[in-house]
A tleap script that builds the chain and sets N, CA, C and O, in Angstrom:
source leaprc.protein.ff14SB
mol = sequence {
  NMET LEU SER MET ALA ALA ARG LEU ARG ASP
  GLU LEU HIE ILE VAL VAL THR GLU TYR GLY
  ASN GLY ILE TRP GLU TRP GLU ILE CYS ARG
  GLN GLY GLU PRO LEU PRO ALA ARG MET ARG
  ASP GLY PRO PHE LYS SER GLN GLU VAL ALA
  LEU ALA ALA GLY LYS ILE ALA LEU ARG GLU
  PHE LEU GLU LEU LEU GLU SER GLU GLN GLU
  SER ASP CALA
}
set mol.1.N position { 11.217 -4.431 22.285 }
set mol.1.CA position { 11.692 -3.866 21.025 }
set mol.1.C position { 10.891 -4.471 19.863 }
set mol.1.O position { 10.687 -5.683 19.797 }
set mol.2.N position { 10.449 -3.609 18.960 }
set mol.2.CA position { 9.675 -4.062 17.809 }
set mol.2.C position { 10.579 -4.674 16.749 }
set mol.2.O position { 11.702 -4.220 16.528 }
set mol.3.N position { 10.069 -5.710 16.103 }
set mol.3.CA position { 10.809 -6.300 14.992 }
set mol.3.C position { 10.726 -5.373 13.779 }
set mol.3.O position { 9.902 -4.461 13.732 }
set mol.4.N position { 11.588 -5.623 12.811 }
set mol.4.CA position { 11.557 -4.820 11.588 }
set mol.4.C position { 10.200 -4.941 10.902 }
set mol.4.O position { 9.660 -3.949 10.413 }
set mol.5.N position { 9.652 -6.147 10.867 }
set mol.5.CA position { 8.349 -6.350 10.220 }
set mol.5.C position { 7.269 -5.524 10.925 }
set mol.5.O position { 6.406 -4.938 10.271 }
set mol.6.N position { 7.321 -5.480 12.251 }
set mol.6.CA position { 6.323 -4.702 13.000 }
set mol.6.C position { 6.467 -3.214 12.713 }
set mol.6.O position { 5.468 -2.512 12.561 }
set mol.7.N position { 7.701 -2.730 12.639 }
set mol.7.CA position { 7.912 -1.305 12.323 }
set mol.7.C position { 7.439 -0.996 10.908 }
set mol.7.O position { 6.779 0.016 10.672 }
set mol.8.N position { 7.782 -1.873 9.969 }
set mol.8.CA position { 7.397 -1.631 8.575 }
set mol.8.C position { 5.888 -1.691 8.377 }
set mol.8.O position { 5.348 -1.013 7.503 }
set mol.9.N position { 5.212 -2.493 9.177 }
set mol.9.CA position { 3.748 -2.613 9.063 }
set mol.9.C position { 3.087 -1.233 9.163 }
set mol.9.O position { 2.077 -0.974 8.507 }
set mol.10.N position { 3.661 -0.357 9.983 }
set mol.10.CA position { 3.106 0.993 10.147 }
set mol.10.C position { 3.610 1.967 9.086 }
set mol.10.O position { 3.007 3.023 8.893 }
set mol.11.N position { 4.695 1.639 8.398 }
set mol.11.CA position { 5.297 2.561 7.442 }
set mol.11.C position { 4.949 2.268 5.985 }
set mol.11.O position { 4.962 3.173 5.150 }
set mol.12.N position { 4.643 1.025 5.679 }
set mol.12.CA position { 4.391 0.654 4.291 }
set mol.12.C position { 2.920 0.792 3.945 }
set mol.12.O position { 2.049 0.590 4.791 }
set mol.13.N position { 2.653 1.138 2.698 }
set mol.13.CA position { 1.281 1.265 2.226 }
set mol.13.C position { 1.243 0.979 0.720 }
set mol.13.O position { 2.278 0.907 0.057 }
set mol.14.N position { 0.054 0.822 0.216 }
set mol.14.CA position { -0.151 0.537 -1.211 }
set mol.14.C position { -0.550 1.817 -1.922 }
set mol.14.O position { -1.410 2.563 -1.453 }
set mol.15.N position { 0.079 2.059 -3.049 }
set mol.15.CA position { -0.303 3.157 -3.934 }
set mol.15.C position { -0.819 2.537 -5.222 }
set mol.15.O position { -0.151 1.702 -5.832 }
set mol.16.N position { -2.007 2.949 -5.629 }
set mol.16.CA position { -2.626 2.444 -6.858 }
set mol.16.C position { -2.612 3.567 -7.894 }
set mol.16.O position { -2.993 4.702 -7.607 }
set mol.17.N position { -2.166 3.229 -9.098 }
set mol.17.CA position { -2.026 4.223 -10.161 }
set mol.17.C position { -2.740 3.742 -11.417 }
set mol.17.O position { -2.670 2.566 -11.776 }
set mol.18.N position { -3.427 4.668 -12.077 }
set mol.18.CA position { -4.056 4.350 -13.367 }
set mol.18.C position { -3.107 4.783 -14.479 }
set mol.18.O position { -2.550 5.881 -14.457 }
set mol.19.N position { -2.942 3.892 -15.446 }
set mol.19.CA position { -2.047 4.175 -16.567 }
set mol.19.C position { -2.802 4.434 -17.859 }
set mol.19.O position { -2.211 4.402 -18.938 }
set mol.20.N position { -4.099 4.690 -17.765 }
set mol.20.CA position { -4.916 4.978 -18.932 }
set mol.20.C position { -5.645 3.749 -19.426 }
set mol.20.O position { -5.228 2.618 -19.175 }
set mol.21.N position { -6.728 3.978 -20.122 }
set mol.21.CA position { -7.544 2.895 -20.693 }
set mol.21.C position { -7.998 1.891 -19.643 }
set mol.21.O position { -8.152 0.708 -19.945 }
set mol.22.N position { -8.215 2.350 -18.410 }
set mol.22.CA position { -8.703 1.458 -17.363 }
set mol.22.C position { -7.681 0.463 -16.872 }
set mol.22.O position { -8.052 -0.574 -16.322 }
set mol.23.N position { -6.409 0.746 -17.053 }
set mol.23.CA position { -5.332 -0.128 -16.605 }
set mol.23.C position { -4.795 0.412 -15.280 }
set mol.23.O position { -4.378 1.567 -15.196 }
set mol.24.N position { -4.808 -0.426 -14.254 }
set mol.24.CA position { -4.384 -0.040 -12.917 }
set mol.24.C position { -3.217 -0.910 -12.454 }
set mol.24.O position { -3.083 -2.062 -12.866 }
set mol.25.N position { -2.380 -0.341 -11.594 }
set mol.25.CA position { -1.230 -1.054 -11.040 }
set mol.25.C position { -1.089 -0.670 -9.570 }
set mol.25.O position { -1.381 0.466 -9.197 }
set mol.26.N position { -0.647 -1.602 -8.740 }
set mol.26.CA position { -0.346 -1.281 -7.350 }
set mol.26.C position { 1.161 -1.294 -7.148 }
set mol.26.O position { 1.893 -1.933 -7.904 }
set mol.27.N position { 1.619 -0.578 -6.116 }
set mol.27.CA position { 3.026 -0.570 -5.732 }
set mol.27.C position { 3.115 -0.379 -4.228 }
set mol.27.O position { 2.366 0.408 -3.651 }
set mol.28.N position { 4.039 -1.106 -3.588 }
set mol.28.CA position { 4.279 -0.932 -2.162 }
set mol.28.C position { 5.235 0.245 -1.995 }
set mol.28.O position { 6.304 0.291 -2.603 }
set mol.29.N position { 4.822 1.198 -1.154 }
set mol.29.CA position { 5.623 2.397 -0.913 }
set mol.29.C position { 5.868 2.571 0.578 }
set mol.29.O position { 5.148 2.036 1.420 }
set mol.30.N position { 6.909 3.338 0.872 }
set mol.30.CA position { 7.248 3.679 2.252 }
set mol.30.C position { 7.384 5.191 2.315 }
set mol.30.O position { 8.189 5.784 1.597 }
set mol.31.N position { 6.599 5.800 3.169 }
set mol.31.CA position { 6.580 7.254 3.316 }
set mol.31.C position { 6.380 7.941 1.962 }
set mol.31.O position { 7.018 8.952 1.667 }
set mol.32.N position { 5.497 7.384 1.157 }
set mol.32.CA position { 5.135 7.979 -0.126 }
set mol.32.C position { 6.083 7.702 -1.272 }
set mol.32.O position { 5.836 8.135 -2.398 }
set mol.33.N position { 7.171 6.982 -1.002 }
set mol.33.CA position { 8.170 6.699 -2.036 }
set mol.33.C position { 8.248 5.205 -2.307 }
set mol.33.O position { 8.106 4.404 -1.383 }
set mol.34.N position { 8.473 4.814 -3.561 }
set mol.34.CA position { 8.650 3.389 -3.860 }
set mol.34.C position { 9.848 2.828 -3.095 }
set mol.34.O position { 10.801 3.549 -2.799 }
set mol.35.N position { 9.790 1.544 -2.782 }
set mol.35.CA position { 10.921 0.887 -2.130 }
set mol.35.C position { 12.105 0.849 -3.081 }
set mol.35.O position { 11.909 0.877 -4.295 }
set mol.36.N position { 13.335 0.786 -2.566 }
set mol.36.CA position { 14.509 0.697 -3.434 }
set mol.36.C position { 14.419 -0.491 -4.407 }
set mol.36.O position { 14.760 -0.365 -5.583 }
set mol.37.N position { 13.963 -1.626 -3.909 }
set mol.37.CA position { 13.666 -2.769 -4.780 }
set mol.37.C position { 12.159 -2.711 -5.010 }
set mol.37.O position { 11.379 -3.154 -4.167 }
set mol.38.N position { 11.761 -2.174 -6.133 }
set mol.38.CA position { 10.344 -1.869 -6.371 }
set mol.38.C position { 9.503 -3.135 -6.365 }
set mol.38.O position { 9.855 -4.146 -6.973 }
set mol.39.N position { 8.377 -3.047 -5.658 }
set mol.39.CA position { 7.434 -4.155 -5.564 }
set mol.39.C position { 6.104 -3.648 -6.105 }
set mol.39.O position { 5.424 -2.843 -5.470 }
set mol.40.N position { 5.748 -4.132 -7.287 }
set mol.40.CA position { 4.509 -3.683 -7.922 }
set mol.40.C position { 3.983 -4.778 -8.843 }
set mol.40.O position { 4.694 -5.723 -9.187 }
set mol.41.N position { 2.717 -4.625 -9.234 }
set mol.41.CA position { 2.108 -5.602 -10.127 }
set mol.41.C position { 0.943 -4.948 -10.861 }
set mol.41.O position { 0.369 -3.960 -10.404 }
set mol.42.N position { 0.622 -5.509 -11.971 }
set mol.42.CA position { -0.481 -5.063 -12.799 }
set mol.42.C position { -0.314 -5.690 -14.164 }
set mol.42.O position { 0.666 -6.408 -14.361 }
set mol.43.N position { -1.156 -5.485 -15.074 }
set mol.43.CA position { -2.302 -4.573 -15.022 }
set mol.43.C position { -3.527 -5.226 -14.382 }
set mol.43.O position { -3.708 -6.443 -14.425 }
set mol.44.N position { -4.351 -4.379 -13.794 }
set mol.44.CA position { -5.648 -4.773 -13.254 }
set mol.44.C position { -6.707 -3.922 -13.936 }
set mol.44.O position { -6.420 -2.825 -14.416 }
set mol.45.N position { -7.938 -4.436 -13.974 }
set mol.45.CA position { -8.998 -3.749 -14.712 }
set mol.45.C position { -9.750 -2.714 -13.894 }
set mol.45.O position { -10.572 -1.976 -14.437 }
set mol.46.N position { -9.478 -2.649 -12.577 }
set mol.46.CA position { -10.134 -1.620 -11.770 }
set mol.46.C position { -9.242 -1.237 -10.601 }
set mol.46.O position { -8.354 -1.988 -10.197 }
set mol.47.N position { -9.500 -0.061 -10.072 }
set mol.47.CA position { -8.757 0.432 -8.920 }
set mol.47.C position { -8.989 -0.472 -7.717 }
set mol.47.O position { -8.057 -0.763 -6.967 }
set mol.48.N position { -10.225 -0.915 -7.532 }
set mol.48.CA position { -10.566 -1.743 -6.382 }
set mol.48.C position { -9.829 -3.080 -6.411 }
set mol.48.O position { -9.335 -3.545 -5.384 }
set mol.49.N position { -9.757 -3.693 -7.591 }
set mol.49.CA position { -9.075 -4.980 -7.715 }
set mol.49.C position { -7.571 -4.803 -7.497 }
set mol.49.O position { -6.938 -5.630 -6.839 }
set mol.50.N position { -7.004 -3.737 -8.041 }
set mol.50.CA position { -5.580 -3.476 -7.848 }
set mol.50.C position { -5.269 -3.253 -6.370 }
set mol.50.O position { -4.277 -3.775 -5.863 }
set mol.51.N position { -6.102 -2.487 -5.680 }
set mol.51.CA position { -5.890 -2.217 -4.265 }
set mol.51.C position { -5.989 -3.508 -3.450 }
set mol.51.O position { -5.160 -3.753 -2.574 }
set mol.52.N position { -6.988 -4.322 -3.730 }
set mol.52.CA position { -7.142 -5.587 -3.003 }
set mol.52.C position { -5.931 -6.487 -3.219 }
set mol.52.O position { -5.435 -7.091 -2.269 }
set mol.53.N position { -5.452 -6.583 -4.452 }
set mol.53.CA position { -4.280 -7.411 -4.756 }
set mol.53.C position { -3.042 -6.857 -4.064 }
set mol.53.O position { -2.223 -7.617 -3.548 }
set mol.54.N position { -2.908 -5.553 -4.053 }
set mol.54.CA position { -1.768 -4.926 -3.385 }
set mol.54.C position { -1.769 -5.168 -1.887 }
set mol.54.O position { -0.717 -5.419 -1.299 }
set mol.55.N position { -2.936 -5.096 -1.264 }
set mol.55.CA position { -3.032 -5.350 0.173 }
set mol.55.C position { -2.644 -6.786 0.505 }
set mol.55.O position { -1.982 -7.034 1.513 }
set mol.56.N position { -3.048 -7.726 -0.331 }
set mol.56.CA position { -2.667 -9.129 -0.134 }
set mol.56.C position { -1.153 -9.279 -0.264 }
set mol.56.O position { -0.522 -9.948 0.554 }
set mol.57.N position { -0.572 -8.660 -1.288 }
set mol.57.CA position { 0.874 -8.746 -1.501 }
set mol.57.C position { 1.635 -8.133 -0.331 }
set mol.57.O position { 2.649 -8.683 0.100 }
set mol.58.N position { 1.168 -7.017 0.181 }
set mol.58.CA position { 1.824 -6.365 1.316 }
set mol.58.C position { 1.747 -7.259 2.548 }
set mol.58.O position { 2.744 -7.427 3.251 }
set mol.59.N position { 0.593 -7.827 2.814 }
set mol.59.CA position { 0.437 -8.720 3.962 }
set mol.59.C position { 1.370 -9.925 3.835 }
set mol.59.O position { 2.030 -10.300 4.804 }
set mol.60.N position { 1.431 -10.536 2.641 }
set mol.60.CA position { 2.303 -11.685 2.427 }
set mol.60.C position { 3.776 -11.307 2.580 }
set mol.60.O position { 4.559 -12.080 3.133 }
set mol.61.N position { 4.156 -10.129 2.096 }
set mol.61.CA position { 5.527 -9.656 2.226 }
set mol.61.C position { 5.907 -9.504 3.698 }
set mol.61.O position { 6.973 -9.955 4.116 }
set mol.62.N position { 5.043 -8.875 4.476 }
set mol.62.CA position { 5.326 -8.666 5.893 }
set mol.62.C position { 5.370 -9.991 6.658 }
set mol.62.O position { 6.199 -10.163 7.552 }
set mol.63.N position { 4.484 -10.927 6.310 }
set mol.63.CA position { 4.494 -12.245 6.953 }
set mol.63.C position { 5.786 -12.993 6.635 }
set mol.63.O position { 6.367 -13.629 7.515 }
set mol.64.N position { 6.235 -12.922 5.398 }
set mol.64.CA position { 7.482 -13.575 5.006 }
set mol.64.C position { 8.668 -12.948 5.734 }
set mol.64.O position { 9.540 -13.658 6.233 }
set mol.65.N position { 8.697 -11.634 5.794 }
set mol.65.CA position { 9.763 -10.946 6.498 }
set mol.65.C position { 9.802 -11.347 7.966 }
set mol.65.O position { 10.871 -11.599 8.522 }
set mol.66.N position { 8.636 -11.404 8.583 }
set mol.66.CA position { 8.546 -11.781 9.987 }
set mol.66.C position { 9.011 -13.220 10.211 }
set mol.66.O position { 9.734 -13.492 11.170 }
set mol.67.N position { 8.606 -14.137 9.344 }
set mol.67.CA position { 9.013 -15.535 9.513 }
set mol.67.C position { 10.517 -15.700 9.298 }
set mol.67.O position { 11.141 -16.530 9.959 }
set mol.68.N position { 11.103 -14.933 8.397 }
set mol.68.CA position { 12.545 -14.998 8.195 }
set mol.68.C position { 13.294 -14.454 9.404 }
set mol.68.O position { 14.334 -14.990 9.787 }
set mol.69.N position { 12.770 -13.396 10.001 }
set mol.69.CA position { 13.421 -12.838 11.191 }
set mol.69.C position { 13.331 -13.807 12.368 }
set mol.69.O position { 14.276 -13.924 13.149 }
set mol.70.N position { 12.204 -14.499 12.497 }
set mol.70.CA position { 12.045 -15.481 13.576 }
set mol.70.C position { 13.005 -16.648 13.388 }
set mol.70.O position { 13.544 -17.166 14.366 }
set mol.71.N position { 13.227 -17.069 12.148 }
set mol.71.CA position { 14.139 -18.198 11.904 }
set mol.71.C position { 15.585 -17.795 12.117 }
set mol.71.O position { 16.425 -18.649 12.400 }
set mol.72.N position { 15.896 -16.503 11.987 }
set mol.72.CA position { 17.256 -16.011 12.220 }
set mol.72.C position { 17.544 -15.841 13.713 }
set mol.72.O position { 18.703 -15.801 14.127 }
set mol.73.N position { 16.486 -15.742 14.513 }
set mol.73.CA position { 16.667 -15.482 15.960 }
set mol.73.C position { 17.147 -16.705 16.700 }
set mol.73.O position { 17.347 -16.653 17.914 }
savepdb mol mol.pdb
quit
C-alpha cells in the first residue's frame, strides 16, 4: 500500500503565474486546483526562478509529510 506522500507525489504539481511587470509566483496544486490550505510564494523575477523555487518547496513538503507519517507508524 502506498503512503499518502507517495500518492500525492504523483498528484501534486507546481503552477507558475505572472502577475505583470515581470512578477512571478508559484503555487502547489492538485489536479489543477490550489490546495485547500494554499501553498504559494513570490514574487520572483522570472518564470524559471519561480518554477525552481516551487519544485524545491514541493519536494520539501513531500519529504516532511513522509517523515511525519513514518514517525506516526
